N, C-alpha and C positions, 0 to 999 in steps of 0.2 A: 876058334871063330863059332860062333852061336849055330844051332840047327836052322836058325830062319834066314843066316847069311849063307850057309852050305846050300840049301835050298834055292837062294836067287841066283847062285852061279852052279846050277843045272846045266850042261852041256848045250842042250836045245835052247837056251835063253843068253848065253855068252858072246855071240858074233851077230853084231848087226848084219842081216841080209843085204849088203854092199849093192849086189845086182839089183835087188828090188829096190831100193832108195835112188839110184843114181839111173836106171835104164826105164823102170815100170813108167806106163802113164799115169799122171797124176791122181787120177781116180783110185788107183789100184792100191796106192803106196800106203798100207794100215799093216806096223806089224806088233810084236813085243819084245820088252827087255827087262832084264831081272833089276831088282831096286833092293835096297838095304834098308830104306826107310816105309814107315808107316805112310798109305794113301787112302785111308779110311774108306772102304777096304782097298789092298790089292787086288788084281787079277789073281786066277790059280797061278800056284806057284811062285809066288810072290814077284809079280812080274805086274808093269804098267803097259798101255796103250800106247804107240807113237803113231800120230798120224800128221799127212801132210796137205794142204790144202790150198786152194786157190780161192781169194775172197774176192779180187776185184782184177781187170787188167795187170795193175800193177802192183798189187797186191797178194803176199804169199806168206803162208804161215805154218809152224811147227804146233801140233797140241801134243800135251802127255798129261795122259790121263790115267786115275785108279779105277776102280771098278764103280765108284759112284760120281759125285760132281769135282772131287778134288784135283786140281788139274794146272798146269803150266803152261804158257803159250808164249811164243815168241815171233814177230812179225818179220818181214822180209821186202826187200823193194825186189830183187831178181827169184826168179825160181833157181837159178843156179847157185846164187849162196845159200839159199833153204836145203837143197839138197846136198850141198857140201857139209853145213852143217848138222844136218840128220846123220851123214854118212859117218862124221866124227864123234856121236854120242858116247860117253865111256861107260861100259858095264862093269860093274852095277851103277847104273843112274843113281843119281842122288839130288834133293831138293836143293841143299846147300848148292851144288855145282850148277845146277839150272839159275840159281839166284845169281852167281856169279858172271854168267854167260847170256844175262839179259832177257831171260825167261821170266813172265810175271804171273803170279795168281791169275788163272781164267774164271 
């Protein structure tokens, strides 16, 4: 395993804070998880930021971004579906997994 991959798997970034994803008010749901991809740039410790958004009364979105403008988004019809997908994101996250699961470049 490369040194970058080892850094990405440090304990503080290897578990999604499910209590935050499933139970927090939406305005507070923002966290970082490890990645093995380059996000031009990544955040510190080779992480990306995951945030959950309410775009309209019936429009929800997960946004996953590096330290600049490289990111992926996916829209949902319900808050429950969005939160379930967020809680199940793999660690480390990859752009290939996101593409296979309906995330598009933002």
